[in-house]
C-alpha positions in Angstrom: 75.7 68.3 23.0 75.9 66.9 19.4 78.1 66.9 16.7 77.4 66.9 13.4 80.4 64.9 10.5 78.9 65.8 7.4 81.2 64.2 4.0 79.9 66.5 1.4 81.2 67.1 -3.2 83.5 70.0 -3.0 81.1 70.9 -6.0 78.0 71.3 -3.1 80.1 73.9 -0.2 78.4 76.8 -1.0 75.0 75.7 -1.1 75.6 73.8 2.5 77.7 76.7 4.3 74.7 78.9 2.9 72.5 77.1 4.1 73.1 76.8 7.1 73.9 80.3 7.9 70.3 80.5 6.6 68.9 78.4 9.6 71.9 80.3 12.0 74.3 77.9 12.7 77.9 79.5 11.9 80.3 78.1 12.8 82.0 75.6 11.5 85.1 74.2 10.4 85.7 72.7 6.5 88.4 69.8 5.4 90.5 69.4 2.8 90.0 64.9 3.2 90.5 61.8 1.0 87.7 59.5 0.6 88.6 55.8 0.4 86.0 54.7 -1.5 85.3 50.5 -2.7 84.3 52.7 -6.2 81.5 51.7 -9.3 81.2 48.4 -10.4 83.3 47.5 -13.2 79.7 47.8 -16.1 79.7 51.5 -14.5 83.3 52.6 -14.9 82.1 54.1 -18.6 79.8 56.7 -16.9 82.0 58.5 -14.4 85.6 58.8 -14.2 85.6 60.4 -11.1 83.7 57.4 -9.2 85.8 55.1 -10.3 88.9 55.6 -8.9 89.2 54.6 -5.3 90.5 57.8 -3.5 88.2 60.6 -3.4 88.7 64.5 -2.5 86.0 66.2 -1.0 85.6 68.5 2.4 84.6 67.0 5.6 82.1 69.6 7.6 82.6 69.5 11.1 80.1 71.4 13.5 78.9 71.0 18.0 75.5 72.3 18.4 72.8 72.1 21.9 71.2 68.7 21.7 68.0 69.9 20.2 69.5 71.7 17.1 71.4 68.3 15.1 69.0 67.1 14.0 68.3 70.1 12.0 71.4 70.4 11.5 71.7 67.0 10.0 69.0 67.6 7.4 70.4 70.9 6.4 73.5 69.5 5.0 71.6 66.5 3.3 69.0 68.0 1.3 71.8 71.3 0.4 74.2 69.0 -0.3 71.6 66.4 -2.6 72.2 65.5 -6.4 70.6 62.1 -6.5 74.3 61.0 -8.0 76.5 58.3 -6.4 78.9 60.0 -4.4 76.5 62.3 -2.5 77.9 61.5 0.4 77.2 61.1 4.3 76.3 63.3 7.7 76.6 61.6 11.1 75.4 62.8 14.1 77.6 61.9 17.4 77.2 63.3 20.9 79.7 65.4 22.6 80.6 63.8 26.6 83.0 67.9 26.9 83.7 70.5 25.9 86.3 73.3 27.5 87.3 76.3 25.6 91.2 76.9 26.0 91.4 80.6 26.4 89.2 81.0 29.2 88.4 77.1 31.0 85.1 77.2 30.7 83.0 73.9 30.2 80.3 72.9 28.2 77.5 75.1 27.2 79.4 78.0 28.8 82.6 77.2 26.7 79.8 77.5 23.2 78.7 81.1 24.3 79.8 83.8 21.6 82.9 85.5 24.0 81.8 88.8 25.0 
């Protein structure tokens, strides 16, 4: 299993979720976070008040999927979140060592299956 994490702009969240859902990715978590960034170079401050500040409000999206689906999920997120401007975000894919469904104690892939 893999965990796909993405930090994206608030204004792109709906596009990202809709694109993921169209491809069958339906279980995910969204969290409001503040990213710390170096901001823009001094000469670019006049062009963007949002990107000139050190702290940016962004959405952290998390989903867990099968190993073979992670690249697809990452690509969908990157495409749907893309605006071509600085601060579009980042996507990370990392291995998941273990999964346990708290209610039933199921582990691994069985814990990821919908409950009956």
